[in-house]
Wavefront OBJ file of the C-alpha trace (Angstrom):
o trace
v 0.000 0.000 0.000
v 1.286 3.441 -0.883
v 1.585 6.311 1.518
v -1.746 7.443 2.913
v -3.255 10.273 0.854
v -5.640 12.792 2.332
v -8.928 13.156 0.417
v -8.666 16.063 -2.005
v -12.412 16.745 -2.198
v -12.169 17.277 -5.962
v -13.174 13.799 -7.135
v -16.714 12.472 -7.245
v -18.747 9.471 -8.330
v -21.918 10.227 -10.254
v -24.772 7.766 -10.693
v -27.211 8.980 -13.350
v -30.672 7.507 -13.954
v -29.621 4.004 -12.886
v -32.263 1.312 -13.198
v -32.423 -2.440 -12.707
v -35.257 -4.596 -14.060
v -35.900 -8.313 -13.588
v -38.477 -10.149 -15.711
v -40.057 -6.844 -16.659
v -40.324 -5.695 -13.028
v -38.445 -2.608 -11.855
v -36.184 -3.396 -8.882
v -34.531 0.026 -9.044
v -35.505 3.023 -11.140
v -34.056 6.455 -11.833
v -31.351 6.382 -9.145
v -29.310 9.601 -9.141
v -26.426 10.060 -6.689
v -23.492 12.438 -6.378
v -20.842 11.050 -4.016
v -17.648 12.931 -3.083
v -14.339 11.521 -1.900
v -13.702 11.878 1.809
v -17.311 11.104 2.725
v -19.294 8.304 4.380
v -22.591 7.659 2.608
v -25.110 5.347 4.317
v -27.871 3.611 2.368
v -30.891 2.798 4.530
v -34.323 1.361 3.761
v -36.731 -1.417 4.556
v -36.022 -5.038 3.620
v -36.528 -5.508 -0.104
v -35.939 -1.843 -0.928
v -33.144 -2.680 -3.378
v -30.115 -1.718 -1.283
v -27.959 -4.737 -2.132
v -29.157 -4.605 -5.738
v -27.797 -1.054 -5.972
v -24.418 -2.208 -4.665
v -24.347 -5.076 -7.198
v -25.268 -2.694 -10.020
v -22.433 -0.311 -9.118
v -20.067 -3.297 -9.019
v -21.243 -4.323 -12.492
v -22.435 -7.729 -11.253
v -25.914 -7.274 -12.750
v -27.164 -5.501 -15.899
v -28.455 -1.983 -15.405
v -29.483 1.075 -17.343
v -28.075 4.532 -16.737
v -24.508 5.663 -16.156
v -21.897 5.397 -13.396
v -18.901 7.679 -13.825
v -15.893 8.805 -11.853
v -15.189 12.492 -12.397
v -11.895 14.238 -11.762
v -13.111 17.796 -11.328
v -9.552 19.077 -11.083
v -8.906 18.646 -14.808
v -12.222 17.443 -16.221
v -11.008 13.950 -17.103
v -13.306 10.953 -16.929
v -11.294 8.112 -15.394
v -11.965 4.444 -14.827
v -13.573 3.928 -11.429
v -11.610 1.640 -9.076
v -13.863 -0.078 -6.546
v -13.106 -1.911 -3.309
v -15.816 -4.193 -1.960
v -16.577 -5.966 1.320
v -19.569 -8.355 1.106
v -22.013 -9.109 3.886
v -20.287 -12.443 4.475
v -17.904 -14.896 2.870
v -18.171 -18.644 3.101
v -14.990 -20.365 4.244
v -15.047 -24.073 4.962
v -14.102 -25.133 8.463
v -10.501 -26.360 8.771
v -9.522 -24.770 5.436
v -5.693 -24.415 5.601
v -5.701 -20.892 4.207
v -3.829 -18.153 6.033
v -4.657 -14.452 5.943
v -1.463 -13.929 3.933
v -2.552 -16.590 1.391
v -6.032 -15.070 1.079
v -4.845 -11.532 0.377
v -1.868 -12.509 -1.792
v -3.961 -14.793 -4.005
v -6.534 -11.997 -4.393
v -4.000 -9.330 -5.333
v -1.510 -11.320 -7.429
v -2.304 -13.776 -10.204
v 0.012 -16.667 -9.449
v 0.028 -19.572 -6.978
v 1.188 -17.925 -3.753
v 2.083 -21.263 -2.163
v 4.967 -21.689 -4.610
v 6.986 -18.855 -3.100
v 6.435 -16.452 -0.220
v 7.693 -13.011 -1.155
v 9.121 -10.862 1.625
v 8.156 -7.725 -0.290
v 4.600 -8.978 -0.733
v 4.395 -9.978 2.917
v 5.506 -6.515 4.032
v 2.931 -4.830 1.797
v 0.145 -7.039 3.161
v 1.308 -6.461 6.747
v 1.250 -2.677 6.235
v -2.293 -2.850 4.901
v -3.452 -5.037 7.799
v -1.789 -2.692 10.312
v -4.069 0.145 9.157
v -6.980 -1.904 10.508
v -5.228 -3.169 13.654
v -4.935 -6.631 12.107
v -1.220 -7.033 11.311
v -0.864 -9.731 13.963
v -3.355 -11.891 12.039
v -1.228 -12.321 8.907
v -0.272 -15.952 9.631
v -3.591 -17.003 11.194
v -5.849 -19.464 9.408
v -8.821 -17.575 8.012
v -11.286 -20.179 9.300
v -10.226 -19.430 12.912
v -10.963 -15.683 12.757
v -13.871 -14.072 14.582
v -16.424 -12.055 12.624
v -14.759 -8.777 13.568
v -11.268 -10.040 12.718
v -12.367 -11.338 9.323
v -14.068 -8.028 8.629
v -10.831 -6.124 9.262
v -8.926 -8.503 6.993
v -11.496 -7.971 4.229
v -11.247 -4.190 4.638
v -7.449 -4.360 4.349
v -7.800 -6.418 1.184
v -10.420 -4.065 -0.272
v -8.273 -0.920 0.005
v -4.909 -2.391 -1.045
v -5.469 -1.324 -4.650
v -6.283 2.242 -3.521
v -9.897 2.351 -4.773
v -11.835 5.535 -5.482
v -14.939 3.967 -3.980
v -15.366 1.469 -1.125
v -18.659 -0.472 -1.098
v -19.791 -2.245 2.074
v -22.871 -4.467 1.973
v -23.978 -4.790 5.618
v -20.372 -5.481 6.559
v -21.127 -5.576 10.308
v -23.775 -8.284 10.056
v -23.145 -10.762 12.883
v -20.406 -8.654 14.490
v -20.591 -7.962 18.251
v -21.251 -4.394 19.531
v -17.570 -3.698 20.238
v -16.735 -4.790 16.712
v -19.455 -2.557 15.280
v -18.060 0.462 17.132
v -14.549 -0.317 15.860
v -15.916 -0.687 12.326
v -17.469 2.780 12.294
v -14.369 4.352 13.839
v -12.382 2.687 11.059
v -14.742 4.181 8.473
v -14.092 7.600 9.997
v -10.341 6.955 9.732
v -10.681 5.957 6.065
v -12.722 9.064 5.356
v -10.064 11.314 6.813
v -6.939 9.562 5.518
v -7.740 7.955 2.161
v -8.701 9.612 -1.123
v -11.893 7.587 -1.484
v -15.625 7.653 -0.884
v -17.436 5.088 1.265
v -20.926 3.766 0.488
v -22.304 1.384 3.091
v -25.600 -0.356 3.708
v -26.558 -0.137 7.365
v -29.435 -0.939 9.702
v -27.592 0.617 12.673
v -29.319 3.987 12.583
v -27.688 5.286 15.751
v -24.253 4.737 14.167
v -25.497 6.269 10.919
v -26.541 9.340 12.892
v -23.115 9.543 14.513
v -20.835 8.872 11.532
v -22.543 9.328 8.152
v -22.003 12.503 6.134
v -24.892 11.671 3.834
v -27.858 9.328 4.275
v -29.705 7.871 1.280
v -33.205 6.536 1.960
v -33.995 3.963 -0.715
v -37.133 2.171 -1.829
v -36.816 1.334 -5.525
v -35.713 4.915 -6.002
v -34.138 7.567 -3.777
v -36.933 8.779 -1.492
v -34.798 11.232 0.451
v -31.120 12.110 0.808
v -29.206 14.544 2.952
v -27.781 14.657 6.460
v -28.984 12.113 9.019
v -30.977 14.891 10.669
v -32.731 15.814 7.427
v -33.557 12.218 6.500
v -34.589 10.954 9.956
v -36.952 13.915 10.445
v -38.522 13.571 7.002
v -42.023 12.406 6.132
v -40.421 9.938 3.706
v -38.504 8.269 6.547
v -41.622 7.868 8.669
v -43.584 6.446 5.741
v -40.801 4.024 4.810
v -40.302 2.572 8.268
v -43.255 3.530 10.440
v -42.800 4.762 14.002
v -44.109 1.520 15.493
v -41.454 -0.557 13.722
v -38.557 1.428 15.200
v -38.496 1.480 19.023
v -35.793 4.144 19.021
v -37.493 6.364 16.467
v -38.984 8.934 18.856
v -35.726 9.059 20.823
v -33.768 9.778 17.638
v -36.090 12.621 16.719
v -35.565 14.206 20.158
v -31.822 14.274 19.509
v -32.423 17.042 16.978
v -34.560 19.310 19.188
l 1 2 3 4 5 6 7 8 9 10 11 12 13 14 15 16 17 18 19 20 21 22 23 24 25 26 27 28 29 30 31 32 33 34 35 36 37 38 39 40 41 42 43 44 45 46 47 48 49 50 51 52 53 54 55 56 57 58 59 60 61 62 63 64 65 66 67 68 69 70 71 72 73 74 75 76 77 78 79 80 81 82 83 84 85 86 87 88 89 90 91 92 93 94 95 96 97 98 99 100 101 102 103 104 105 106 107 108 109 110 111 112 113 114 115 116 117 118 119 120 121 122 123 124 125 126 127 128 129 130 131 132 133 134 135 136 137 138 139 140 141 142 143 144 145 146 147 148 149 150 151 152 153 154 155 156 157 158 159 160 161 162 163 164 165 166 167 168 169 170 171 172 173 174 175 176 177 178 179 180 181 182 183 184 185 186 187 188 189 190 191 192 193 194 195 196 197 198 199 200 201 202 203 204 205 206 207 208 209 210 211 212 213 214 215 216 217 218 219 220 221 222 223 224 225 226 227 228 229 230 231 232 233 234 235 236 237 238 239 240 241 242 243 244 245 246 247 248 249 250 251 252 253 254 255 256 257
């Protein structure tokens, strides 16, 4: 990993009129987003609103209409968008003899890593893991890691190629409360120290309130976007979730008074 670069604030990712249809049924329609580097952007919405579908469309995993572009506003160039991705979960068989080093090296370099262990490669992987307080895990078997440890390893792997955009699909699913807190502090660190934008799907609205720069309320299309305060106080938010479905809803509203 190269030297940490502060976000310049001049780069942005634009999603224009994105749509996804399946068997003639609109899953997403007319999605328009403007995401800047150095920002945490939280996608919220009810189950089935299309949140994960939006992530998959941005990744190019499913066909979609519309345009996704990375803009360099400093000189007007349109560049290829580099994306890092951490899925909701990965399936690793129990007792799989795969170390953290093997996992990351095989992902980043296209040759059998078991043939030769490179000191230079090992140092690069260690540096990336250290950013996420996971350097000590480099020789651990992946199947022995806790949910929080595996999450940090996946984050280190996702940012090694210095992406412009980091996508996180419910990355804290199944992680204990201490791990969730560490995750969001890590997102804050990435925002301040890497020249990238973060888009994450989250159901942890209290953490969204605390850490997100922009909140995107989704249900097939963007119902509301803005600060957490603007979205949580909106009519669209109340209609999407319903006060009765969120025990902490009234409490959250009082935070803004």
